[in-house]
C-alpha positions in Angstrom: 141.2 10.7 -50.1 141.7 10.3 -46.3 143.2 7.0 -45.1 141.1 4.8 -47.3 142.7 3.4 -50.5 140.5 4.6 -53.4 142.3 2.0 -55.5 141.1 -1.0 -53.5 138.2 -3.2 -54.4 136.6 -2.8 -51.0 136.6 1.0 -51.3 135.1 0.9 -54.8 132.4 -1.7 -53.8 131.5 0.5 -50.8 131.2 3.7 -52.8 130.2 2.7 -56.4 127.0 0.8 -57.2 126.8 -0.4 -60.8 123.6 0.7 -62.5 123.1 3.5 -59.9 126.3 5.6 -59.4 126.6 8.3 -62.0 129.5 10.3 -63.5 129.0 13.2 -61.1 129.3 10.8 -58.2 132.6 9.4 -59.6 134.0 12.9 -60.2 133.1 13.8 -56.5 135.1 10.7 -55.3 138.0 10.8 -57.7 138.1 14.2 -59.3 138.7 14.8 -63.0 139.7 11.6 -64.9 143.3 11.1 -66.1 142.0 9.7 -69.4 138.7 9.2 -71.2 138.0 6.2 -73.5 135.0 6.2 -75.9 133.4 3.1 -77.3 130.1 3.6 -79.2 127.4 4.9 -76.9 129.5 4.2 -73.8 132.6 5.8 -72.4 135.1 5.2 -69.6 137.1 7.3 -67.2 140.5 6.1 -66.2 142.2 7.1 -62.9 145.9 6.4 -62.3 147.1 6.4 -58.7 150.4 8.0 -59.5 149.3 10.6 -62.1 148.5 13.3 -59.7 152.0 13.4 -58.2 153.5 13.0 -61.6 151.5 15.9 -63.0 152.4 18.2 -60.1 156.0 17.2 -60.4 156.0 18.1 -64.1 154.4 21.5 -63.5 156.7 22.4 -60.7 159.7 21.7 -63.0 158.5 24.5 -65.3 158.4 27.1 -62.4 161.7 29.0 -62.0 163.3 28.3 -58.6 160.9 25.4 -57.8 163.6 22.6 -58.0 163.2 21.9 -54.3 159.4 21.4 -54.9 160.1 19.0 -57.7 162.5 17.1 -55.5 159.8 16.9 -52.8 157.4 15.3 -55.4 160.1 12.8 -56.3 160.4 11.9 -52.7 156.7 11.6 -52.3 156.5 9.3 -55.3 159.2 7.1 -53.8 157.4 7.1 -50.4 154.1 6.2 -52.1 155.8 3.3 -53.9 157.5 2.1 -50.7 154.2 2.3 -48.7 152.5 0.3 -51.4 155.2 -2.4 -51.2 154.9 -2.6 -47.4 151.1 -2.8 -47.7 151.4 -5.7 -50.2 153.9 -7.5 -48.0 151.7 -7.0 -44.9 148.6 -8.3 -46.8 150.5 -11.3 -47.9 151.8 -12.0 -44.4 148.4 -11.6 -42.8 146.6 -13.7 -45.5 144.5 -10.7 -46.7 142.9 -11.2 -50.1 142.1 -7.5 -50.6 142.6 -6.5 -54.2 144.4 -3.2 -54.8 145.6 -1.6 -58.0 147.3 1.4 -59.4 144.6 2.2 -61.9 140.8 2.0 -62.0 138.5 2.4 -65.0 134.8 3.2 -64.7 132.6 2.5 -67.7 129.4 4.5 -68.2 126.3 3.9 -70.2 124.6 6.4 -72.4 122.8 7.8 -69.3 126.2 8.6 -67.6 125.6 5.7 -65.1 128.4 3.3 -64.1 127.8 0.0 -65.9 131.0 -1.7 -64.6 134.5 -1.0 -63.4 137.9 -2.6 -63.4 140.9 -2.4 -61.1 144.4 -3.0 -62.4 
């Protein structure tokens, strides 16, 4: 992911072209979807900003002796939330109108090409 926020409108607009970007391109950018939605001939992939850490935290809780790892994931979740709050406050103070979200959904047509996306 690097330093760019994959859950910002500017990142998505720079990397995803409606009618051109396909499902393989999205998977290369975001990995496997957190959820899939079907609707007739179209479908959507949903990505949740916090799901990766939550999934890793859940898995680490099942490993004997991994309580310190689970605690580290809790700390990482808290740090991520704090960083997001600071970012929102800084944007507000600077007058930035950048849209960010915690979830992005990419809708695909029957040819596996992005038809539209939404950021929440």
